[in-house]
C-alpha positions in Angstrom: -16.7 13.4 15.2 -14.0 10.9 14.8 -12.7 10.0 11.4 -12.4 6.4 11.4 -10.1 4.6 8.7 -11.6 1.3 7.4 -9.2 -0.9 5.8 -9.6 -1.2 2.0 -10.2 -5.3 2.2 -13.1 -4.4 4.5 -14.9 -1.6 2.4 -17.8 -2.3 0.2 -17.0 0.1 -2.3 -13.7 1.5 -3.6 -12.3 4.6 -5.3 -10.6 3.9 -8.6 -7.4 4.8 -6.8 -8.1 2.4 -3.9 -9.2 -0.3 -6.5 -5.7 0.2 -8.4 -3.7 -0.1 -5.3 -5.5 -3.1 -4.1 -5.3 -5.0 -7.4 -2.3 -3.6 -9.0 -4.2 -2.8 -12.2 -3.7 0.8 -13.6 -6.1 3.8 -13.0 -6.4 4.3 -16.8 -7.2 0.7 -17.4 -10.0 0.5 -14.6 -11.5 3.7 -15.9 -11.7 2.0 -19.2 -13.3 -0.9 -17.7 -15.8 0.9 -15.6 -16.7 3.5 -18.5 -19.3 0.6 -19.7 -22.9 1.2 -18.4 -23.3 -2.4 -18.1 -20.2 -2.7 -15.8 -21.7 -5.1 -13.0 -19.4 -3.7 -10.1 -19.5 0.0 -10.9 -21.9 2.2 -9.1 -21.9 6.0 -9.4 -22.2 8.7 -6.5 -23.1 11.7 -8.5 -19.9 12.2 -10.9 -17.9 9.9 -8.4 -17.2 6.2 -9.7 -17.1 3.6 -7.1 -16.2 0.0 -7.4 -18.0 -2.8 -5.4 -15.0 -4.7 -4.2 -16.5 -8.1 -4.0 -18.2 -8.0 -7.4 -15.0 -6.7 -8.8 -12.9 -9.5 -7.1 -15.8 -12.0 -8.6 -15.2 -10.5 -12.2 -11.4 -10.7 -12.0 -11.4 -14.2 -10.9 -13.3 -15.2 -14.1 -10.9 -13.2 -16.5 -8.2 -14.6 -18.6 -6.9 -11.1 -19.2 -7.9 -7.5 -19.1 
């Protein structure tokens, strides 16, 4: 089976590290933001936290500061 690398900008969900790389926001800040159960762009795969890329971008577009 081939291991296909999908570019970050085409992925549906990003890891914390990928989201940090993509946005320039620190890993610790992303963890704090996504700890809230009501976070609209976080999904959990077991214990693994994933960030829905487009929903996260939409969230950031509406923020003045984080």
